[in-house]
Every structure is written in C-alpha cells, then in structure tokens.
N, C-alpha and C positions, 0 to 999 in steps of 0.2 A: 504494500500500500504506500504509494508515494503521496505525501502530504505537502502541499504548497501553501504558503501564507495567503495567497489570493483566494484559496478555496475555503479558508476557515470562516466560520460564522462569528464575526467579531461582536455582533450584538448579543450573542449568547455567552461569550467568554468575558466580556467587559464587566458585567455585574459580579461575576465570581471573583475576578481579579480585585475589584474594589473591596469586596467583603474580606478577602484574604489580607489585603494591605491594611485595612482598618483593624483587623484582629491583631496583626503584628504591632501596629502603632499603639493600640490599647495596651498590649503587654509591655511594650517599651516604656510607656508612661507609668504604668503600674510598678514596674521594676524600679524606675527612678524615684518614685514617691514613697514606696513602702519597703519594709524589710522582706527578705526572701529566705527560703529554707534550702538546706542541703548543699548549695553551690554558691560561690560568690556572684555578685550582680553581673560582672563582666561575662561570666560563663553563661548565665541565663540569656543575656543579650545575644551572644554568639549563637546559642542554640535556637533562639526565636528567629533570628535573621537568616541563618543558614539552612534551616530545615522547615520552611513554610509549607503547610500550616501545622505540621506535627509538633514542632518545637513550641509554638505558642500554646497548643492544646496541652502538651505535657507540663508547661509552666503553670497554666491555670489549674491543673489538677494536682500537681505535686509541689511546685515551687513557691506558690503563694504562702505567705505566713498568715495562718488563720487567726492568730492571736491579735488582740488589739482592735482598735476602731478602724473601720474601712469607710 
C-alpha cells in the first residue's frame, strides 16, 4: 500500500492531531505547576514529548502526585 500525502484525508486527521497536542500541552503545564511521582520532572517531560500520546497517558495515570490540592 503506497500512501501519499495528497491522498490523506486531512480533515479527519487534523482534529486528532489537535487533541493529541492539547493533551501533551496539558501534561507539560501540569508537570511545571505540580509535584510529580517516581521520576524527576525533566524525565516526565521527555516521556510526554517523545512518546505521544502514550507518555502523556502514563503520566496522568502514574506520574501525577495525588496528594495535595489540585
């Protein structure tokens, strides 16, 4: 299957890309503002940015510090 950029349906891909970017931005802001668990903040930033969307999902499930006020 030869996939060319001109044959992609960009109207279907754009909303998904926007949601993924928004998820990563949310996680980066959350990392900057709050304490994190298990890894240093810089490591969570790398995980979130380099493995979209799985890194952000893993951060939200495992890395967020549940203690304190949110």
